[in-house]
C-alpha positions as MATLAB code, in Angstrom:
seq = 'XXXXXXXXXXXXXXXXXXXXXXXXXXXXXXXXXXXXXXXXXXXXXXXXXXXXXXXXXXXXXXXXXXXXXXXXXXXXXXXXXXXXXXXXXXXXXXXXXXXX';
ca = [
      22.228  166.742  -86.482;
      20.765  169.387  -88.756;
      22.656  172.481  -89.890;
      20.350  174.571  -87.727;
      21.222  172.549  -84.637;
      24.924  172.807  -85.431;
      24.720  176.585  -85.814;
      22.882  176.956  -82.512;
      25.602  174.934  -80.772;
      28.479  177.186  -81.832;
      30.008  178.801  -78.779;
      33.103  180.425  -80.241;
      33.578  183.576  -82.240;
      33.301  183.491  -86.027;
      34.971  186.306  -87.926;
      33.638  186.883  -91.423;
      36.188  188.751  -93.510;
      34.311  190.254  -96.416;
      30.583  190.863  -96.317;
      29.842  191.675  -99.925;
      27.418  189.590 -101.963;
      28.953  186.207 -101.144;
      29.934  186.894  -97.534;
      26.682  188.732  -96.833;
      24.656  185.828  -98.209;
      26.585  183.346  -96.058;
      26.028  185.502  -92.987;
      22.306  185.825  -93.698;
      22.068  182.040  -94.007;
      23.979  181.455  -90.771;
      21.753  183.853  -88.855;
      18.580  182.406  -90.399;
      19.858  178.967  -89.420;
      20.152  179.904  -85.774;
      23.686  181.218  -85.293;
      23.795  183.609  -82.345;
      24.591  187.059  -83.824;
      26.706  187.854  -80.751;
      29.152  185.183  -81.928;
      29.813  187.012  -85.230;
      32.385  189.656  -86.071;
      32.301  191.156  -89.576;
      35.388  192.748  -91.091;
      34.239  194.806  -94.061;
      35.736  198.184  -95.053;
      32.504  199.388  -96.666;
      29.598  197.528  -95.059;
      26.236  197.795  -96.783;
      23.224  199.181  -94.954;
      21.967  195.601  -94.557;
      25.200  194.555  -92.842;
      25.247  197.696  -90.673;
      21.682  196.922  -89.551;
      22.847  193.589  -88.129;
      24.676  195.472  -85.383;
      21.302  195.962  -83.706;
      21.060  192.154  -83.449;
      24.508  191.854  -81.862;
      26.819  191.349  -84.850;
      30.054  193.251  -84.253;
      31.194  195.171  -87.310;
      34.804  196.276  -87.734;
      35.627  196.148  -84.029;
      38.606  198.119  -82.837;
      39.474  195.481  -80.230;
      40.417  192.571  -82.472;
      41.086  189.251  -80.781;
      41.812  185.754  -82.026;
      38.676  184.025  -83.301;
      37.717  180.400  -83.119;
      36.921  180.484  -86.847;
      37.910  182.959  -89.546;
      35.935  182.745  -92.778;
      37.680  184.596  -95.611;
      35.134  185.788  -98.174;
      37.150  188.378 -100.060;
      37.905  188.428 -103.747;
      41.283  186.843 -104.475;
      42.581  190.043 -106.031;
      41.909  191.969 -102.799;
      43.441  189.461 -100.413;
      46.891  191.052 -100.608;
      45.374  194.208  -99.114;
      42.925  192.492  -96.750;
      45.240  189.779  -95.424;
      47.300  191.910  -93.034;
      44.121  193.322  -91.440;
      43.058  189.783  -90.545;
      46.217  188.830  -88.661;
      44.878  189.939  -85.210;
      41.977  187.504  -85.606;
      44.219  184.451  -86.071;
      45.525  182.536  -83.097;
      47.197  179.178  -82.622;
      43.885  177.311  -82.710;
      41.920  179.445  -85.185;
      40.269  177.487  -88.001;
      40.707  179.488  -91.222;
      38.246  178.763  -94.024;
      38.443  180.294  -97.480;
];
């Protein structure tokens, strides 16, 4: 199975915490590889114009109605995790896969 096929087969929600250079590049790659934008939630206090533009494709940015995700990808700088960590708690459930 190719990465593209795997991305197209994702049915759960992926929360990307941090959409700066690293997180934004990962997100761009996922979307280019076939990930359905409606499956993505971005948590980013100051989203770039490029990230904001993805809302038109279905990416949810800083939603007010946070719910547990299937996967949480943490792409924040280690020195900012102390501040960012508590904001991510609503996205973590008993079966959430957390990737850092």
